[in-house]
C-alpha positions as CSV (number, residue, x, y, z in Angstrom):
1,X,12.7,51.9,-12.9
2,X,14.8,48.8,-13.1
3,X,15.7,48.1,-9.9
4,X,11.9,48.2,-9.1
5,X,10.7,46.1,-12.2
6,X,13.7,43.3,-10.8
7,X,12.1,43.3,-7.2
8,X,8.4,42.5,-8.4
9,X,9.8,40.0,-10.8
10,X,11.7,38.2,-7.8
11,X,8.3,38.8,-6.2
12,X,6.4,36.9,-8.2
13,X,8.9,34.0,-8.8
14,X,8.7,33.5,-4.6
15,X,5.2,33.5,-4.9
16,X,4.9,31.1,-7.7
17,X,7.2,28.4,-6.6
18,X,5.5,28.2,-3.3
19,X,8.5,29.0,-1.3
20,X,7.8,28.7,2.5
21,X,9.3,30.4,5.5
22,X,11.1,27.8,7.6
23,X,10.7,28.2,11.5
24,X,13.9,27.3,13.0
25,X,11.5,27.4,16.7
26,X,9.5,24.2,14.9
27,X,11.3,21.3,15.7
28,X,10.4,18.0,13.8
29,X,10.6,14.2,14.9
30,X,10.4,11.5,12.3
31,X,9.1,8.3,13.7
32,X,9.2,4.8,12.0
33,X,8.7,1.0,13.2
34,X,6.0,-1.6,13.7
35,X,2.6,-1.8,15.7
36,X,4.1,-0.5,18.8
37,X,4.6,2.9,17.0
38,X,1.8,2.8,15.4
39,X,-0.1,2.7,18.4
40,X,-2.1,-0.2,19.8
41,X,-4.0,0.3,22.8
42,X,-7.5,2.1,22.5
43,X,-6.9,6.1,23.3
44,X,-8.7,7.1,26.4
45,X,-10.2,10.6,27.1
46,X,-7.0,12.1,28.9
47,X,-5.4,11.4,25.7
48,X,-7.6,13.0,23.5
49,X,-8.3,16.2,25.8
50,X,-6.0,19.2,26.5
51,X,-3.9,18.4,23.7
52,X,-1.6,21.6,23.0
53,X,-1.3,23.4,19.6
54,X,2.3,23.7,19.7
55,X,2.1,20.1,19.6
56,X,1.2,19.2,15.5
57,X,1.0,16.0,13.2
58,X,1.8,16.1,10.0
59,X,-0.9,13.6,8.4
60,X,0.6,10.5,6.8
61,X,-2.6,9.6,4.6
62,X,-6.1,10.5,4.0
63,X,-8.2,10.2,7.1
64,X,-12.4,11.1,6.3
65,X,-12.8,9.7,9.6
66,X,-10.6,12.6,11.3
67,X,-11.7,15.2,8.7
68,X,-7.7,15.2,8.5
69,X,-6.0,15.1,4.7
70,X,-2.6,14.0,4.1
71,X,0.4,16.3,3.8
72,X,-1.2,18.6,6.1
73,X,-0.6,19.9,10.0
74,X,-3.2,18.9,12.3
75,X,-2.9,19.7,16.3
76,X,-1.9,16.0,17.5
77,X,-4.9,14.8,18.6
78,X,-4.4,10.8,18.6
79,X,-4.0,8.5,16.6
80,X,-1.0,9.8,14.8
81,X,-0.2,7.3,12.6
82,X,-3.2,6.0,10.1
83,X,-6.9,7.1,10.8
84,X,-8.1,4.1,13.1
85,X,-4.5,3.2,14.7
86,X,-4.1,3.5,18.9
87,X,-1.7,5.2,21.3
88,X,1.7,5.2,20.4
89,X,5.1,6.5,22.5
90,X,5.1,9.7,20.0
91,X,1.7,11.2,21.9
92,X,3.6,11.3,25.2
93,X,6.7,12.2,23.5
94,X,5.4,15.2,21.9
95,X,3.2,16.3,25.3
96,X,6.3,16.1,27.3
97,X,8.4,17.9,24.8
98,X,6.3,21.2,25.0
99,X,6.0,21.1,28.6
100,X,9.5,21.0,29.4
101,X,10.5,23.7,26.2
102,X,10.0,27.8,25.6
103,X,6.4,28.9,24.4
104,X,8.0,29.6,21.3
105,X,9.0,26.3,20.7
106,X,6.8,24.1,18.7
107,X,6.8,20.2,18.1
108,X,6.2,18.0,14.8
109,X,5.8,14.6,14.7
110,X,5.7,12.3,11.3
111,X,4.8,8.9,11.8
112,X,5.0,5.9,9.3
113,X,4.7,2.9,11.1
114,X,3.3,-0.6,9.7
115,X,2.1,-3.3,12.3
116,X,3.7,-6.3,12.4
117,X,6.6,-5.0,9.5
118,X,10.5,-6.3,9.7
119,X,13.2,-3.4,9.4
120,X,13.3,-4.8,6.0
121,X,10.2,-3.2,4.6
122,X,12.3,0.4,5.4
123,X,15.6,-0.9,3.4
124,X,15.1,2.0,0.7
125,X,16.6,-0.3,-1.9
126,X,15.0,-3.5,-1.1
127,X,12.0,-3.0,0.8
128,X,9.9,-4.3,-2.2
129,X,11.2,-7.6,-2.5
130,X,10.0,-8.0,1.2
131,X,6.5,-6.5,0.5
132,X,5.9,-8.8,-2.4
133,X,5.9,-11.3,0.5
134,X,3.7,-9.6,2.9
135,X,0.8,-11.1,4.2
136,X,-2.5,-9.4,2.6
137,X,-3.2,-7.4,6.1
138,X,-0.3,-6.1,5.7
139,X,-0.1,-5.5,2.5
140,X,-3.0,-3.4,3.0
141,X,-1.3,-0.9,5.3
142,X,1.7,-0.8,2.8
143,X,-0.6,0.5,0.2
144,X,-1.6,3.5,2.8
145,X,2.0,5.0,2.0
146,X,1.2,4.3,-1.5
147,X,3.4,0.6,-1.3
148,X,6.7,2.1,0.0
149,X,6.3,3.4,3.8
150,X,10.4,4.7,3.2
151,X,10.0,6.8,0.6
152,X,6.5,8.2,2.3
153,X,8.7,9.0,5.3
154,X,11.2,11.1,3.1
155,X,8.6,13.2,1.3
156,X,7.0,13.7,4.2
157,X,10.3,15.1,6.2
158,X,11.4,17.1,2.9
159,X,7.8,19.2,3.0
160,X,8.1,19.1,6.9
161,X,11.6,20.7,6.3
162,X,9.8,23.6,4.4
163,X,8.0,24.3,7.8
164,X,10.7,23.5,10.9
165,X,13.5,21.9,11.6
166,X,14.4,17.8,12.2
167,X,16.0,17.5,15.5
168,X,15.7,13.3,15.9
169,X,14.3,10.5,14.9
170,X,12.4,8.3,16.9
171,X,12.3,4.3,16.3
172,X,10.1,1.6,18.1
173,X,10.7,-1.5,15.8
174,X,11.6,-5.2,16.7
175,X,10.1,-7.9,17.4
176,X,9.1,-9.0,14.0
177,X,13.2,-9.2,13.9
178,X,13.5,-11.1,17.1
179,X,17.0,-12.7,17.8
180,X,18.6,-11.1,14.2
181,X,21.7,-10.0,15.6
182,X,22.2,-8.4,11.8
183,X,19.5,-5.8,13.0
184,X,21.7,-3.1,14.3
185,X,23.3,-3.2,10.8
186,X,20.1,-3.0,9.0
187,X,18.9,-0.2,10.8
188,X,22.0,2.0,10.1
189,X,21.2,1.2,7.0
190,X,17.7,3.2,7.3
191,X,19.4,5.5,9.5
192,X,22.2,6.9,7.1
193,X,19.4,6.9,4.1
194,X,17.4,9.1,6.1
195,X,20.4,11.3,6.6
196,X,21.5,11.5,2.7
197,X,18.0,11.7,1.5
198,X,16.8,14.7,3.7
199,X,20.0,16.3,4.0
200,X,20.5,15.9,7.3
201,X,23.8,16.3,9.9
202,X,24.1,12.9,11.7
203,X,25.9,14.6,14.8
204,X,22.9,17.1,15.3
205,X,20.0,14.3,14.5
206,X,19.7,11.2,17.1
207,X,18.1,7.9,16.8
208,X,16.5,7.5,19.7
209,X,15.1,3.4,19.4
210,X,12.7,2.1,22.5
211,X,12.9,-1.7,23.9
212,X,10.8,-3.9,23.4
213,X,8.1,-5.0,26.3
214,X,10.5,-5.7,29.2
215,X,11.3,-9.1,30.8
216,X,9.9,-7.8,33.9
217,X,6.9,-7.6,31.9
218,X,7.1,-11.2,30.7
219,X,7.5,-9.7,27.1
220,X,7.3,-12.3,24.6
221,X,10.1,-10.4,22.5
222,X,12.1,-9.0,25.7
223,X,15.0,-11.2,24.4
224,X,15.5,-8.7,21.8
225,X,16.5,-6.0,23.9
226,X,20.1,-7.2,24.2
227,X,20.4,-6.9,20.6
228,X,18.7,-3.4,20.3
229,X,21.3,-2.1,23.6
230,X,24.0,-2.5,21.1
231,X,22.9,-0.1,18.6
232,X,25.0,2.4,20.3
233,X,28.1,0.5,18.8
234,X,26.6,0.8,15.3
235,X,25.3,3.6,15.4
236,X,27.1,6.7,17.0
237,X,24.0,8.6,17.6
238,X,22.2,6.3,18.5
239,X,20.2,5.7,22.2
240,X,18.0,3.3,23.6
241,X,14.9,4.1,25.7
242,X,14.2,1.5,28.7
243,X,11.0,0.0,28.9
244,X,11.7,-1.0,31.9
245,X,8.7,-1.0,34.0
246,X,6.4,0.2,31.1
247,X,2.8,-2.0,32.0
248,X,2.4,-4.8,29.0
249,X,-0.9,-5.5,27.4
250,X,-2.5,-9.3,27.5
251,X,-0.7,-10.6,24.7
252,X,2.9,-9.2,26.3
253,X,4.1,-7.8,22.7
254,X,2.8,-4.8,22.9
255,X,2.2,-2.1,25.6
256,X,-0.8,-1.0,27.4
257,X,-1.7,2.8,27.5
258,X,-0.1,3.7,30.7
259,X,3.1,1.8,29.2
260,X,3.0,3.8,25.8
261,X,2.5,7.1,28.3
262,X,5.5,6.4,30.1
263,X,7.8,5.1,27.2
264,X,6.7,8.3,25.4
265,X,7.7,10.5,27.9
266,X,11.2,8.8,28.8
267,X,11.6,9.0,24.4
268,X,11.3,13.2,25.4
269,X,13.4,13.1,28.4
270,X,16.2,11.4,26.6
271,X,16.1,14.1,24.0
272,X,15.4,17.0,26.1
273,X,18.4,15.7,27.7
274,X,20.4,15.7,24.5
275,X,18.7,19.3,23.9
276,X,20.3,20.5,27.1
277,X,17.5,20.5,29.1
278,X,16.9,18.5,32.2
279,X,14.0,16.5,33.1
280,X,13.5,14.1,35.9
281,X,12.8,10.2,34.5
282,X,9.6,9.4,34.7
């Protein structure tokens, strides 16, 4: 009788604490950066249709226009950042991942990005001083992440870890830090904090950083790609994703829809290779 009573006590405790069963076949990827990771190109019909249910997004903010509530999982129909953002590399990263992994594997995306921001906004300890000097339009975006985009990313990462396993981090940022030779060290600080705060193992969680609009597209910040190229010298498990040939928008700061699709697929090809799968580079 005592054994039976103990069993029920344990069962009640598990239910009351809201325990979740972590699925080792649910691969989670954190995405952060500025406007190119946020998504700038208009979403087209081909981007919204046929999104596999195995590709999910953990909503970061409440989006009444999308019938989505923050902290809930949804099929990853764009937009994947805030409520009215555009196509992002994360869209075709996720699609390409599920297309090339066994059916039992699901992919989950978390995207916390702020257009126009410097990497300093994701500095765990000093983001406040940067946010205090940000223009009003950026402040409004920061507020959507409870005033602390880094903190919100960690909060979502912890929530996602109850459901699946964080397998990698995707970064696209640098336009606002163009020619900042200290950028790799600043990124390392963000990466190290994410690893620590989410109890990850750096050897098992690579950082994939995309190049800015390339010189072959007359990218206005293409010179920053020379600094981005040095990131693997600062972070051992960092990998740079080429933007060569990824079509640019007329402003030469952002990619157009086809450029985002191509760049997202390249992120996936690199991640798949790190997981032991061979896929042709788009």
